[in-house]
Residue frames as a rotation matrix with the C-alpha (Angstrom) as fourth column:
MET 1
-0.949 0.246 -0.196 23.14
-0.071 0.442 0.894 10.59
0.307 0.863 -0.402 -1.82
LYS 2
-0.387 0.893 0.228 19.39
-0.920 -0.356 -0.166 11.03
-0.068 -0.274 0.959 -1.81
ARG 3
-0.886 0.085 0.457 17.49
-0.021 0.975 -0.222 7.87
-0.464 -0.206 -0.861 -0.87
ARG 4
-0.593 0.760 -0.266 14.63
-0.531 -0.122 0.838 6.89
0.605 0.638 0.476 -3.20
GLY 5
-0.221 0.645 0.732 11.49
-0.909 0.135 -0.394 5.87
-0.353 -0.752 0.556 -1.46
LEU 6
-0.988 0.016 0.156 10.06
0.048 0.979 0.200 2.37
-0.149 0.205 -0.967 -1.44
LEU 7
-0.312 0.934 -0.172 6.59
-0.754 -0.134 0.644 1.49
0.578 0.330 0.746 -2.81
ILE 8
-0.972 0.062 0.228 4.65
-0.136 0.644 -0.753 -0.31
-0.193 -0.762 -0.618 -0.10
VAL 9
-0.309 0.917 -0.251 1.25
-0.374 0.126 0.919 -2.09
0.875 0.378 0.304 -0.78
LEU 10
-0.925 0.154 0.346 -0.82
-0.290 0.300 -0.909 -2.61
-0.244 -0.941 -0.233 2.31
SER 11
-0.353 0.843 -0.407 -3.79
-0.459 0.223 0.860 -4.86
0.815 0.490 0.308 1.62
GLY 12
-0.985 0.080 0.153 -6.15
-0.099 0.458 -0.884 -6.65
-0.141 -0.886 -0.443 3.92
PHE 13
-0.499 0.867 -0.004 -9.68
0.833 0.481 0.272 -7.95
0.238 0.132 -0.962 4.31
SER 14
-0.257 0.473 0.843 -12.31
-0.179 -0.880 0.440 -5.19
0.950 -0.038 0.311 4.59
GLY 15
0.831 0.493 0.259 -12.55
-0.284 -0.024 0.958 -4.58
0.478 -0.870 0.120 8.37
SER 16
0.425 -0.753 -0.502 -8.94
0.781 0.586 -0.217 -5.54
0.457 -0.299 0.837 9.04
GLY 17
0.735 -0.040 -0.677 -8.17
0.487 -0.663 0.569 -2.01
-0.472 -0.748 -0.467 10.09
LYS 18
0.026 -0.764 0.645 -6.00
0.992 -0.059 -0.111 -0.82
0.123 0.643 0.756 7.26
GLY 19
0.360 0.198 0.912 -7.17
0.364 -0.930 0.059 2.73
0.859 0.311 -0.407 7.44
THR 20
0.989 0.028 0.143 -6.52
-0.124 -0.350 0.929 3.03
0.075 -0.936 -0.343 11.20
VAL 21
0.525 -0.847 0.082 -3.11
0.696 0.482 0.532 1.41
-0.490 -0.222 0.843 10.91
VAL 22
-0.040 -0.526 0.850 -2.02
0.913 -0.365 -0.183 3.74
0.406 0.769 0.494 8.09
LYS 23
0.660 0.329 0.675 -3.28
0.059 -0.919 0.390 6.85
0.749 -0.217 -0.626 9.90
SER 24
0.950 -0.311 -0.022 -1.31
0.023 0.000 1.000 5.90
-0.311 -0.950 0.007 13.00
LEU 25
0.268 -0.883 0.387 1.78
0.924 0.349 0.158 5.14
-0.274 0.315 0.909 10.92
LEU 26
0.084 -0.208 0.975 1.62
0.683 -0.700 -0.208 8.57
0.726 0.683 0.083 9.21
GLN 27
0.866 0.351 0.357 1.09
-0.030 -0.676 0.736 10.31
0.500 -0.648 -0.575 12.56
LYS 28
0.869 -0.495 -0.006 4.06
0.171 0.290 0.942 8.69
-0.464 -0.819 0.337 14.15
TYR 29
-0.121 -0.952 0.280 6.58
0.668 0.130 0.732 8.92
-0.734 0.276 0.621 11.30
ASP 30
0.347 0.283 -0.894 7.35
-0.279 -0.879 -0.387 11.64
-0.895 0.383 -0.226 8.72
ASN 31
-0.641 -0.684 -0.349 8.94
-0.531 0.067 0.845 9.56
-0.554 0.727 -0.406 5.96
TYR 32
-0.609 0.525 0.594 5.72
0.642 0.766 -0.019 8.05
-0.465 0.370 -0.804 4.76
ALA 33
-0.634 0.574 -0.518 3.19
-0.729 -0.668 0.152 9.35
-0.259 0.474 0.842 2.15
LEU 34
-0.328 0.687 0.648 -0.21
0.233 0.724 -0.649 7.76
-0.916 -0.062 -0.397 1.52
SER 35
-0.995 0.071 0.074 -1.23
0.067 -0.096 0.993 7.31
0.078 0.993 0.091 -2.04
ILE 36
-0.416 0.908 -0.049 -4.78
-0.434 -0.246 -0.867 8.57
-0.799 -0.339 0.496 -2.42
SER 37
-0.779 0.180 0.601 -6.88
0.518 0.724 0.455 6.17
-0.353 0.666 -0.657 -4.49
ALA 38
-0.681 0.661 -0.317 -9.56
-0.728 -0.562 0.392 7.08
0.081 0.498 0.864 -6.97
THR 39
-0.871 0.439 0.221 -12.88
0.351 0.870 -0.348 5.26
-0.345 -0.225 -0.911 -6.51
THR 40
-0.673 0.723 0.155 -16.47
-0.124 -0.317 0.940 5.20
0.729 0.614 0.303 -7.81
ARG 41
-0.226 0.639 -0.735 -18.01
0.882 0.455 0.124 4.30
0.414 -0.620 -0.667 -4.48
GLN 42
0.527 0.555 0.643 -20.00
0.163 -0.809 0.565 6.85
0.834 -0.193 -0.517 -2.49
PRO 43
-0.518 -0.754 0.404 -18.24
-0.287 -0.291 -0.913 8.70
0.806 -0.588 -0.066 0.29
ARG 44
-0.028 0.397 -0.917 -18.85
0.842 0.504 0.193 7.39
0.539 -0.767 -0.348 3.89
PRO 45
0.907 0.421 0.016 -19.83
0.324 -0.720 0.613 9.89
0.270 -0.551 -0.790 6.61
GLY 46
0.695 -0.657 -0.293 -16.86
-0.041 -0.443 0.895 12.29
-0.718 -0.610 -0.335 7.26
GLU 47
-0.065 -0.796 0.602 -14.90
0.781 0.335 0.527 11.41
-0.621 0.505 0.600 4.17
VAL 48
0.432 0.040 -0.901 -13.66
-0.199 -0.970 -0.139 14.23
-0.880 0.240 -0.411 2.04
ASP 49
0.918 -0.144 0.370 -12.80
0.397 0.304 -0.866 14.18
0.012 0.942 0.336 -1.74
GLY 50
0.468 -0.848 0.250 -9.09
-0.147 -0.354 -0.924 14.40
0.872 0.396 -0.290 -2.20
ARG 51
0.000 -0.498 0.867 -8.36
-0.993 -0.105 -0.060 13.39
0.121 -0.861 -0.494 1.38
GLU 52
0.063 0.107 0.992 -9.61
-0.436 0.897 -0.069 9.80
-0.898 -0.428 0.103 1.83
TYR 53
-0.145 -0.020 0.989 -10.22
0.780 0.613 0.127 9.18
-0.609 0.790 -0.073 -1.90
PHE 54
-0.846 0.123 -0.519 -10.72
-0.441 -0.708 0.552 10.96
-0.299 0.696 0.653 -5.17
PHE 55
-0.243 0.863 0.442 -14.40
0.253 0.497 -0.830 10.25
-0.937 -0.090 -0.339 -5.62
LYS 56
-0.848 -0.149 -0.509 -15.16
-0.444 -0.324 0.835 9.83
-0.290 0.934 0.209 -9.35
THR 57
0.378 0.926 -0.018 -18.17
-0.737 0.289 -0.612 8.99
-0.561 0.244 0.791 -11.39
ARG 58
0.411 -0.152 0.899 -17.95
0.273 0.961 0.038 5.78
-0.870 0.229 0.437 -13.40
GLU 59
0.911 -0.001 0.412 -17.56
0.392 -0.301 -0.869 7.76
0.125 0.954 -0.274 -16.66
GLU 60
0.773 -0.605 0.191 -14.69
-0.623 -0.780 0.053 9.81
0.117 -0.160 -0.980 -15.10
PHE 61
0.239 -0.654 0.718 -12.83
-0.533 0.530 0.660 6.78
-0.812 -0.540 -0.222 -13.88
GLU 62
0.531 -0.026 0.847 -13.09
0.555 0.766 -0.324 4.97
-0.641 0.642 0.422 -17.18
GLN 63
0.948 -0.259 0.185 -11.63
-0.034 -0.659 -0.752 8.01
0.316 0.706 -0.633 -18.92
MET 64
0.446 -0.802 0.397 -8.61
-0.834 -0.211 0.510 7.77
-0.326 -0.559 -0.763 -16.51
ILE 65
0.267 -0.331 0.905 -8.12
0.111 0.944 0.312 4.18
-0.957 0.017 0.289 -17.57
VAL 66
0.824 0.103 0.557 -8.20
0.554 0.060 -0.831 5.16
-0.119 0.993 -0.008 -21.27
GLU 67
0.827 -0.467 0.313 -5.69
-0.306 -0.841 -0.445 7.93
0.471 0.273 -0.839 -20.69
ASP 68
0.252 -0.726 -0.640 -3.27
0.594 0.638 -0.490 5.60
0.764 -0.256 0.592 -18.73
LYS 69
-0.013 -0.235 0.972 -3.46
-0.528 -0.824 -0.206 7.89
0.849 -0.516 -0.114 -15.63
LEU 70
0.739 0.281 0.612 -3.62
-0.673 0.351 0.651 4.89
-0.031 -0.893 0.448 -13.20
LEU 71
-0.465 -0.883 0.060 -0.84
-0.885 0.465 0.000 2.59
-0.028 -0.053 -0.998 -12.05
GLU 72
-0.953 0.259 -0.158 -3.50
0.254 0.966 0.055 -0.11
0.166 0.013 -0.986 -11.47
HIS 73
-0.477 0.839 0.262 -7.21
-0.877 -0.472 -0.086 -0.43
0.052 -0.271 0.961 -11.17
ALA 74
-0.944 0.218 -0.249 -9.65
0.230 0.973 -0.021 -3.09
0.238 -0.078 -0.968 -10.14
GLN 75
-0.142 0.959 0.243 -13.38
-0.577 -0.280 0.767 -3.60
0.804 -0.031 0.593 -9.43
TYR 76
-0.876 -0.135 -0.463 -14.49
0.286 0.628 -0.724 -4.54
0.388 -0.767 -0.512 -5.90
VAL 77
-0.463 0.832 -0.306 -18.00
0.695 0.127 -0.707 -4.95
-0.549 -0.540 -0.637 -4.65
ASP 78
0.347 0.721 0.600 -19.41
0.928 -0.175 -0.328 -3.26
-0.132 0.671 -0.730 -7.69
ASN 79
0.938 -0.098 -0.333 -17.09
-0.112 -0.993 -0.023 -0.18
-0.329 0.059 -0.943 -7.65
TYR 80
0.593 -0.785 0.181 -13.84
0.402 0.093 -0.911 0.79
0.698 0.613 0.371 -9.30
TYR 81
0.842 -0.468 -0.267 -10.66
0.085 -0.374 0.924 1.49
-0.532 -0.801 -0.275 -7.32
GLY 82
0.659 -0.638 0.398 -7.36
0.639 0.197 -0.743 2.73
0.396 0.744 0.538 -8.78
THR 83
0.299 -0.674 -0.676 -4.02
0.657 -0.369 0.658 4.41
-0.692 -0.640 0.332 -8.03
PRO 84
0.995 0.031 -0.094 -3.27
-0.036 -0.773 -0.633 7.71
-0.092 0.633 -0.768 -9.73
ARG 85
0.562 -0.820 0.106 0.27
0.765 0.467 -0.445 7.56
0.315 0.331 0.889 -11.30
ASP 86
0.235 -0.585 0.776 1.69
0.086 -0.783 -0.616 11.05
0.968 0.211 -0.134 -11.00
TYR 87
0.679 0.040 0.733 1.41
-0.653 -0.423 0.628 11.41
0.335 -0.905 -0.261 -7.20
VAL 88
0.934 -0.324 0.152 3.17
0.192 0.813 0.549 8.10
-0.302 -0.484 0.822 -6.53
GLU 89
0.474 -0.807 0.353 6.07
0.801 0.229 -0.553 8.70
0.365 0.545 0.755 -8.89
HIS 90
0.341 -0.302 0.890 6.73
-0.124 -0.953 -0.276 12.20
0.932 -0.016 -0.362 -7.50
LYS 91
0.784 0.028 0.620 6.70
-0.619 -0.051 0.784 11.10
0.054 -0.998 -0.023 -3.86
LEU 92
0.856 -0.509 0.089 9.10
0.479 0.846 0.233 8.21
-0.194 -0.157 0.968 -4.48
GLU 93
0.282 -0.746 0.603 11.57
0.601 -0.352 -0.718 10.60
0.748 0.564 0.349 -6.26
ASP 94
0.307 -0.114 0.945 11.31
-0.500 -0.864 0.058 12.92
0.810 -0.491 -0.322 -3.19
GLY 95
-0.684 -0.725 -0.081 12.41
-0.352 0.425 -0.834 10.07
0.639 -0.542 -0.546 -0.87
PHE 96
-0.162 0.723 0.671 9.05
-0.963 0.032 -0.267 9.20
-0.215 -0.690 0.691 0.68
ASP 97
-0.991 0.036 0.131 8.00
0.047 0.996 0.081 5.64
-0.128 0.087 -0.988 1.25
VAL 98
-0.530 0.829 -0.177 4.65
-0.817 -0.444 0.367 5.57
0.226 0.340 0.913 -0.52
ILE 99
-0.815 0.340 0.469 1.91
0.026 0.830 -0.557 3.33
-0.579 -0.441 -0.686 0.96
LEU 100
-0.600 0.679 -0.423 -0.80
-0.596 -0.026 0.803 2.05
0.534 0.734 0.420 -1.34
GLU 101
-0.655 0.506 0.561 -3.82
-0.320 0.487 -0.813 0.88
-0.685 -0.712 -0.158 0.50
ILE 102
-0.139 0.553 -0.822 -5.34
-0.983 0.022 0.181 -1.34
0.118 0.833 0.540 -2.18
GLU 103
0.585 0.535 0.610 -6.89
-0.613 0.784 -0.100 -4.75
-0.531 -0.315 0.786 -2.63
ILE 104
0.132 -0.670 0.731 -5.25
-0.020 0.735 0.677 -7.90
-0.991 -0.104 0.084 -3.82
GLN 105
0.613 0.101 0.783 -5.99
0.733 0.296 -0.612 -7.69
-0.294 0.950 0.107 -7.49
GLY 106
0.948 -0.251 0.197 -4.42
-0.161 -0.908 -0.386 -4.21
0.276 0.334 -0.901 -7.66
ALA 107
0.548 -0.770 0.328 -1.45
-0.539 -0.026 0.842 -5.31
-0.639 -0.638 -0.429 -5.52
LEU 108
0.170 -0.475 0.863 -0.50
0.402 0.833 0.380 -8.04
-0.900 0.282 0.333 -7.85
LYS 109
0.791 0.078 0.607 -0.74
0.592 -0.347 -0.727 -5.64
0.154 0.935 -0.321 -10.89
ILE 110
0.861 -0.492 0.132 1.56
-0.509 -0.831 0.224 -3.28
0.000 -0.260 -0.966 -9.12
ARG 111
0.361 -0.724 0.588 4.03
-0.208 0.552 0.807 -6.14
-0.909 -0.414 0.048 -8.47
GLU 112
0.507 -0.103 0.856 4.07
0.750 0.543 -0.378 -6.97
-0.426 0.833 0.352 -12.20
LYS 113
0.810 -0.141 0.569 4.97
0.280 -0.760 -0.587 -3.34
0.515 0.635 -0.576 -13.12
PHE 114
0.304 -0.653 0.693 7.22
-0.754 -0.610 -0.244 -2.71
0.582 -0.448 -0.678 -10.14
PRO 115
0.333 -0.164 -0.928 8.97
0.157 0.981 -0.117 -5.93
0.930 -0.107 0.353 -8.98
ASP 116
-0.717 -0.683 -0.135 10.65
0.272 -0.096 -0.957 -4.23
0.641 -0.724 0.255 -5.95
THR 117
-0.068 0.718 0.693 7.29
-0.640 -0.564 0.522 -3.40
0.765 -0.408 0.498 -4.38
VAL 118
-0.975 -0.224 -0.006 6.87
-0.125 0.566 -0.815 -4.63
0.186 -0.794 -0.579 -0.87
LEU 119
-0.147 0.972 -0.185 3.55
-0.288 0.137 0.948 -6.40
0.946 0.192 0.259 -0.43
MET 120
-0.989 -0.091 0.115 2.02
-0.137 0.289 -0.948 -6.65
0.053 -0.953 -0.298 3.08
PHE 121
-0.234 0.952 -0.196 -1.28
0.033 0.210 0.977 -8.19
0.972 0.222 -0.080 4.04
LEU 122
-0.771 0.041 0.635 -3.06
-0.602 -0.374 -0.706 -7.12
0.208 -0.927 0.313 7.18
MET 123
-0.223 0.687 -0.691 -5.26
0.154 0.725 0.671 -9.62
0.962 0.044 -0.268 9.00
PRO 124
0.297 0.369 0.881 -7.26
-0.872 -0.271 0.407 -9.54
0.389 -0.889 0.241 12.21
PRO 125
-0.575 -0.651 0.496 -6.35
-0.798 0.580 -0.164 -12.26
-0.181 -0.490 -0.853 14.72
THR 126
-0.688 0.437 0.580 -9.48
0.303 0.899 -0.318 -14.36
-0.660 -0.043 -0.750 13.96
ALA 127
-0.757 0.564 0.330 -12.42
0.390 -0.014 0.921 -14.63
0.524 0.826 -0.209 11.45
ASP 128
0.197 0.869 -0.453 -14.82
0.964 -0.089 0.249 -13.87
0.177 -0.486 -0.856 14.24
GLU 129
-0.173 -0.284 -0.943 -12.98
0.569 -0.810 0.140 -10.68
-0.804 -0.512 0.301 15.03
LEU 130
-0.968 -0.198 0.155 -13.18
0.231 -0.460 0.858 -9.66
-0.098 0.866 0.491 11.37
LYS 131
-0.299 0.935 0.193 -16.96
0.675 0.064 0.735 -10.07
0.675 0.350 -0.650 11.35
LYS 132
0.207 0.327 -0.922 -17.21
0.934 -0.346 0.087 -8.13
-0.290 -0.879 -0.378 14.62
ARG 133
-0.579 -0.544 -0.608 -15.28
0.352 -0.839 0.415 -5.24
-0.736 0.026 0.677 13.13
LEU 134
-0.885 0.293 0.361 -17.38
0.308 -0.212 0.928 -5.11
0.349 0.932 0.097 10.01
GLU 135
0.062 0.982 -0.176 -20.57
0.831 0.047 0.554 -5.05
0.552 -0.181 -0.814 12.07
GLY 136
0.086 -0.098 -0.992 -19.10
0.868 -0.481 0.122 -2.50
-0.489 -0.871 0.043 14.48
ARG 137
-0.865 -0.463 0.192 -18.53
0.493 -0.717 0.493 0.06
-0.091 0.521 0.848 11.76
GLY 138
-0.172 0.941 -0.293 -22.27
0.543 -0.157 -0.825 0.52
-0.822 -0.301 -0.484 11.33
THR 139
-0.426 -0.043 -0.904 -21.87
-0.546 -0.784 0.295 1.88
-0.721 0.619 0.311 7.84
GLU 140
-0.696 0.079 -0.713 -23.18
-0.634 0.397 0.663 -1.12
0.336 0.914 -0.226 5.84
ASP 141
0.355 0.885 0.302 -26.26
-0.935 0.340 0.102 -3.33
-0.012 -0.319 0.948 5.85
GLU 142
0.221 -0.244 0.944 -26.14
-0.430 0.845 0.319 -7.05
-0.876 -0.476 0.082 6.45
ALA 143
0.912 0.163 0.377 -26.14
0.247 0.516 -0.820 -7.89
-0.328 0.841 0.430 2.75
THR 144
0.690 -0.723 0.026 -23.02
-0.437 -0.445 -0.782 -5.83
0.577 0.529 -0.623 2.06
ILE 145
0.138 -0.664 0.734 -21.27
-0.933 0.161 0.322 -7.36
-0.332 -0.730 -0.598 5.14
LYS 146
0.560 0.147 0.816 -21.97
-0.030 0.987 -0.157 -10.73
-0.828 0.064 0.557 3.70
LYS 147
0.969 -0.222 0.109 -20.53
0.099 -0.053 -0.994 -9.69
0.227 0.974 -0.029 0.38
ARG 148
0.392 -0.856 0.338 -17.37
-0.844 -0.481 -0.239 -8.49
0.367 -0.191 -0.910 2.19
LEU 149
0.177 -0.283 0.943 -17.01
-0.653 0.682 0.328 -11.80
-0.736 -0.674 -0.064 4.13
LEU 150
0.816 0.143 0.560 -17.47
0.272 0.759 -0.592 -13.75
-0.509 0.635 0.580 0.90
ARG 151
0.827 -0.560 0.059 -14.84
-0.249 -0.459 -0.853 -11.56
0.505 0.690 -0.518 -0.75
ALA 152
0.266 -0.707 0.655 -12.56
-0.953 -0.089 0.290 -12.30
-0.147 -0.701 -0.698 2.20
VAL 153
0.540 0.006 0.842 -12.87
-0.077 0.996 0.042 -16.02
-0.838 -0.088 0.538 1.49
GLU 154
0.920 -0.200 0.338 -11.77
0.370 0.154 -0.916 -15.43
0.131 0.968 0.216 -2.15
GLU 155
0.654 -0.681 0.329 -8.95
-0.566 -0.729 -0.384 -13.14
0.502 0.066 -0.863 -1.09
SER 156
0.472 -0.483 0.738 -7.52
-0.696 0.310 0.648 -15.59
-0.542 -0.819 -0.189 1.40
GLN 157
0.802 -0.193 0.565 -6.61
0.398 0.878 -0.266 -17.85
-0.445 0.438 0.781 -1.53
GLY 158
0.659 -0.573 0.486 -4.08
0.420 -0.255 -0.871 -15.27
0.623 0.778 0.073 -2.81
VAL 159
0.960 -0.205 0.192 -2.53
-0.279 -0.624 0.729 -14.11
-0.030 -0.754 -0.657 0.46
GLU 160
0.538 -0.803 0.256 0.58
0.469 0.538 0.701 -16.32
-0.701 -0.257 0.666 -0.05
GLU 161
0.442 -0.371 0.817 1.57
0.804 -0.240 -0.544 -14.05
0.398 0.897 0.192 -2.91
TYR 162
0.870 -0.087 0.485 2.45
-0.250 -0.926 0.282 -11.37
0.425 -0.367 -0.828 -0.40
ASP 163
-0.102 -0.994 0.023 5.89
-0.173 -0.005 -0.985 -10.75
0.979 -0.105 -0.172 1.24
TYR 164
-0.957 -0.286 0.042 4.67
-0.035 -0.030 -0.999 -10.23
0.287 -0.958 0.019 4.73
ILE 165
0.088 0.966 -0.241 1.61
0.462 0.175 0.869 -11.08
0.882 -0.188 -0.432 6.90
VAL 166
-0.890 -0.339 0.305 0.96
-0.077 -0.547 -0.834 -8.65
0.450 -0.766 0.460 9.74
ILE 167
-0.199 0.814 -0.546 -1.61
0.863 0.410 0.296 -9.44
0.465 -0.412 -0.784 12.43
ASN 168
-0.561 0.133 0.817 -3.54
-0.276 -0.961 -0.034 -6.35
0.780 -0.244 0.576 13.59
ASP 169
0.044 0.515 -0.856 -4.46
0.789 0.508 0.346 -7.23
0.613 -0.690 -0.383 17.13
VAL 170
0.376 -0.114 -0.920 -2.88
0.668 -0.654 0.354 -4.46
-0.642 -0.748 -0.170 19.27
LEU 171
0.940 0.199 0.276 -2.71
0.339 -0.601 -0.724 -1.33
0.022 0.774 -0.633 17.13
ASP 172
0.675 -0.734 -0.069 0.68
-0.699 -0.667 0.257 0.08
-0.234 -0.125 -0.964 18.39
ASP 173
0.027 -0.653 0.757 2.36
-0.162 0.744 0.648 -3.30
-0.986 -0.140 -0.085 18.01
CYS 174
0.508 0.301 0.807 1.04
0.694 0.412 -0.590 -3.61
-0.510 0.860 0.001 14.47
VAL 175
0.994 -0.111 -0.009 2.31
-0.100 -0.850 -0.517 -0.14
0.050 0.515 -0.856 13.49
GLU 176
0.355 -0.922 0.155 5.76
-0.758 -0.187 0.624 -0.73
-0.546 -0.339 -0.766 14.96
GLN 177
0.010 -0.382 0.924 6.09
0.277 0.889 0.365 -4.13
-0.961 0.252 0.115 13.13
ILE 178
0.779 0.293 0.555 5.19
0.609 -0.137 -0.782 -2.47
-0.153 0.946 -0.285 9.81
HIS 179
0.876 -0.481 -0.024 7.69
-0.482 -0.876 -0.020 0.31
-0.011 0.029 -1.000 10.38
GLU 180
0.178 -0.845 0.505 10.39
-0.505 0.362 0.783 -2.16
-0.845 -0.394 -0.363 11.28
ILE 181
0.346 0.027 0.938 9.72
0.635 0.729 -0.255 -4.27
-0.691 0.684 0.235 8.11
ILE 182
0.953 0.092 0.289 10.03
0.289 -0.566 -0.772 -1.16
0.092 0.819 -0.566 5.91
SER 183
0.653 -0.754 0.073 13.19
-0.698 -0.562 0.443 -0.11
-0.293 -0.340 -0.893 7.64
ASN 184
0.052 -0.609 0.792 14.71
-0.070 0.788 0.611 -3.53
-0.996 -0.087 -0.001 7.15
GLU 185
0.638 0.234 0.734 13.73
0.657 0.332 -0.677 -3.46
-0.401 0.914 0.058 3.44
HIS 186
0.951 -0.302 -0.069 15.77
-0.307 -0.890 -0.337 -0.25
0.040 0.342 -0.939 3.04
CYS 187
0.242 -0.925 0.293 18.87
-0.776 -0.003 0.631 -2.15
-0.583 -0.380 -0.718 4.20
LYS 188
0.706 0.028 0.708 18.58
0.314 0.884 -0.347 -4.89
-0.635 0.467 0.615 1.46
ALA 189
-0.387 -0.922 -0.005 21.51
0.281 -0.123 0.952 -4.99
-0.878 0.367 0.306 -0.88
SER 190
-0.402 0.302 0.864 19.16
0.915 0.125 0.382 -4.89
0.007 0.945 -0.327 -3.82
ASN 191
0.712 0.689 0.134 17.80
0.685 -0.724 0.086 -1.60
0.156 0.031 -0.987 -2.65
ASN 192
0.720 -0.522 -0.457 21.33
-0.086 -0.721 0.687 -0.11
-0.689 -0.455 -0.564 -2.26
LEU 193
0.521 -0.507 0.687 22.97
0.827 0.500 -0.257 -0.82
-0.213 0.702 0.679 -5.58
GLU 194
0.679 -0.239 0.695 23.75
0.212 -0.842 -0.496 2.76
0.703 0.484 -0.521 -6.24
LYS 195
0.784 -0.394 0.480 25.45
-0.618 -0.427 0.660 3.12
-0.055 -0.814 -0.579 -2.85
ILE 196
0.656 -0.496 0.569 27.36
0.227 0.848 0.478 -0.10
-0.720 -0.185 0.669 -3.38
ASN 197
0.515 -0.432 0.740 28.63
0.838 0.073 -0.541 0.99
0.179 0.899 0.399 -6.81
GLN 198
0.762 -0.279 0.584 29.63
-0.217 -0.960 -0.176 4.40
0.610 0.007 -0.792 -5.54
PHE 199
0.733 -0.496 0.467 31.60
-0.494 0.084 0.865 2.88
-0.468 -0.864 -0.184 -2.67
ARG 200
0.586 -0.487 0.647 33.24
0.612 0.790 0.040 0.41
-0.531 0.373 0.761 -5.09
ASP 201
0.652 -0.275 0.706 34.22
0.532 -0.498 -0.685 3.34
0.540 0.823 -0.179 -7.37
GLU 202
0.800 -0.352 0.486 35.73
-0.536 -0.784 0.313 5.26
0.271 -0.511 -0.816 -4.49
LEU 203
0.604 -0.587 0.539 37.78
-0.108 0.609 0.786 2.28
-0.790 -0.533 0.304 -3.35
THR 204
0.582 -0.349 0.734 38.97
0.790 0.458 -0.408 1.76
-0.193 0.818 0.542 -6.99
ASN 205
0.702 -0.291 0.650 40.03
0.115 -0.854 -0.507 5.41
0.703 0.430 -0.567 -7.36
MET 206
0.770 -0.458 0.444 41.77
-0.602 -0.288 0.745 5.29
-0.214 -0.841 -0.497 -3.96
TRP 207
0.558 -0.563 0.610 43.72
0.355 0.826 0.438 2.16
-0.750 -0.027 0.660 -5.03
LYS 208
0.636 -0.258 0.727 44.63
0.697 -0.213 -0.685 3.84
0.332 0.942 0.045 -8.43
GLY 209
0.810 -0.240 0.535 45.90
-0.331 -0.940 0.079 6.89
0.484 -0.241 -0.841 -6.46
ASP 210
0.719 -0.553 0.421 48.12
-0.367 0.211 0.906 4.76
-0.590 -0.806 -0.051 -4.24
ILE 211
0.407 -0.571 0.713 49.91
0.615 0.748 0.248 3.05
-0.675 0.338 0.656 -7.15
GLN 212
0.816 -0.071 0.574 50.53
0.456 -0.530 -0.715 6.14
0.355 0.845 -0.400 -9.12
């Protein structure tokens, strides 16, 4: 019986290390697929269209909304972000656990449409560490960093809506914890109903065969 993949949402404050954690997870295990988001923000140095993001103009993105080509979309620090539908659905059917690296608004929209989605929120060990990581990236000015810290204050009010909180202190430990959580989710009875029913049918047929 082919196992259907799980939909995993990994959110976190900007600067929490989501990208680094996901990259390490994908390098270490072959059962994961990263959903590539569409965005209207400008590429950062080294980013490539179709690899880190699908970079869209505002007009292109709004057309995708009209045509229902996104599972979810939200606006964050003056830019649109969204999850293309087709890629995710195909990967789940192929048995991959699909990771969506999206912010909290989008995560909750995904949960509304797909109640079985596993929501994880990634946090640095302290607020001071978060600020250091944002400053250490060297890709944004002070005003943008302040916007991101203010956004983190707002997002912290909704973290309790998530299933799991994962602290990103030591990278390898963080990656292993995420992998273990997802492995355990696959063992939940609610994610194995088809297997349970098949086994029940086999037992029933076996019993019928014995009494004939």
